[in-house]
C-alpha positions in Angstrom: 209.2 -39.1 149.0 211.5 -38.3 151.8 209.8 -38.0 155.1 210.5 -36.2 158.3 213.1 -33.6 159.0 215.2 -34.4 155.9 212.5 -33.6 153.4 213.4 -31.2 150.6 210.8 -30.0 148.2 211.8 -30.8 144.6 214.0 -33.7 145.7 213.0 -37.3 145.4 210.9 -39.5 143.3 207.8 -37.3 142.8 208.3 -36.4 139.2 209.0 -39.9 137.8 205.5 -41.1 136.9 204.4 -37.8 135.5 207.5 -37.3 133.3 208.0 -40.8 131.9 207.6 -41.1 128.2 206.5 -44.7 128.0 205.1 -47.5 130.1 208.4 -49.4 130.2 210.0 -46.4 132.0 207.1 -46.2 134.4 207.5 -49.9 135.3 211.3 -49.5 135.8 211.0 -46.3 137.9 208.2 -47.8 139.9 210.4 -50.7 140.7 213.2 -48.3 141.8 210.7 -46.5 144.0 209.5 -49.7 145.6 213.1 -50.7 146.3 213.6 -47.4 148.0 210.5 -47.8 150.1 211.6 -51.3 151.1 215.1 -49.9 152.0 213.4 -47.4 154.3 211.5 -50.2 156.0 214.7 -52.2 156.5 216.5 -49.0 157.8 213.6 -48.4 160.3 213.9 -52.0 161.4 217.7 -51.4 162.0 218.7 -53.9 159.3 221.2 -51.4 157.9 223.1 -53.9 155.7 220.0 -55.0 153.8 218.9 -51.4 153.5 222.3 -50.5 152.0 222.2 -53.3 149.5 218.8 -52.1 148.2 219.9 -48.5 148.2 223.0 -49.3 146.2 220.7 -50.5 143.4 218.5 -47.5 143.7 221.5 -45.1 143.4 222.5 -47.0 140.3 219.1 -46.1 138.8 218.9 -42.5 140.1 222.5 -41.4 140.9 221.6 -37.7 141.3 218.8 -38.2 143.8 219.6 -36.9 147.2 217.1 -38.9 149.4 218.4 -42.5 148.6 222.0 -41.4 148.7 221.5 -39.8 152.2 219.7 -42.9 153.5 222.5 -45.0 152.0 225.1 -42.9 153.9 223.1 -43.3 157.1 222.9 -47.1 156.5 226.6 -47.3 156.1 227.2 -45.2 159.1 225.0 -47.3 161.4 226.5 -50.5 160.1 230.0 -49.2 160.7 230.9 -49.0 157.1 232.5 -45.6 157.7 234.6 -45.3 154.6 231.6 -46.0 152.4 229.5 -43.5 154.5 232.2 -40.9 154.0 232.2 -41.4 150.2 228.5 -40.9 150.0 228.5 -37.9 152.3 231.3 -36.2 150.4 229.3 -36.6 147.2 226.3 -35.0 148.9 228.2 -32.0 150.3 229.8 -31.5 146.9 226.6 -31.6 144.9 224.2 -30.2 147.6 226.4 -27.9 149.7 223.5 -26.4 151.7 222.6 -29.8 153.1 223.4 -29.2 156.8 222.6 -32.7 157.8 225.1 -34.2 155.4 227.8 -31.9 156.8 226.9 -33.0 160.3 226.9 -36.7 159.3 230.3 -36.3 157.6 231.7 -34.7 160.7 230.3 -37.5 162.9 231.6 -40.1 160.4 235.1 -38.6 160.6 235.0 -38.5 164.4 234.1 -42.3 164.5 237.3 -42.8 162.4 239.3 -40.8 165.0 239.9 -38.0 162.4 238.8 -35.4 165.0 240.6 -32.4 163.5 239.2 -33.0 160.0 235.8 -33.5 161.5 235.7 -30.1 163.2 235.6 -28.2 159.9 232.6 -30.1 158.7 230.9 -29.7 162.1 231.5 -26.0 162.0 229.9 -25.8 158.5 227.0 -27.9 159.7 226.5 -25.5 162.7 226.7 -22.5 160.3 224.0 -24.1 158.2 221.7 -24.5 161.2 222.4 -28.1 162.2 222.4 -29.0 165.9 225.9 -30.2 166.5 225.5 -30.6 170.3 223.7 -34.0 170.0 225.6 -37.3 170.0 226.3 -38.9 166.6 
């Protein structure tokens, strides 16, 4: 269900309703999906703290799903919760090492914490993976 430049086939909530074994699971998973969709709306409205609160509960339900974790990291970043953003981004690059955008965001997050030397290695990886590192964070 990720939209835009961060969409990755096979990632997201698409398989939930088709693979659920009973109606209770469908109801729970649908609620999680709706929380994710609401979080996207709050993020787009620049209410990053509310988006993060919703996404934390989504991550609790689907901890291995990339899309809500990335949006959570972005929500933390934009609300200046940089340590939390860093934690989420490190999880992403560990579990999805080809995610160029996560490397870029990790580098930008470290820069905002004045950890410029450490940031450079992540920005180099992001560039090698094809991310545009010339734009402002």
